N, C-alpha and C positions, 0 to 999 in steps of 0.2 A: 361189256368185256370187260374192263379195265374192272371193274365193281366185282369181277370174278377172280381177278388176277390178284387184284389187292388181298383179298380173304386167303391165297393160298400161301404158303410162309415161305421164306425165304429165297432157301434152295431151291423150291419149286419157281420162283419165280429169276431166279438167275438162267434156268434151264429154258424158262419162256425165250428171256432173252434174246438168250444163245438160239436159240432156234429162230426168232426175229432176222436175228443177225445175219441168218443165215441165207 
């Protein structure tokens, strides 16, 4: 899954990090 996250833009990555935090 990390591979897919790395491909995504920085903005999307930030959202993903926020979702993971929650």
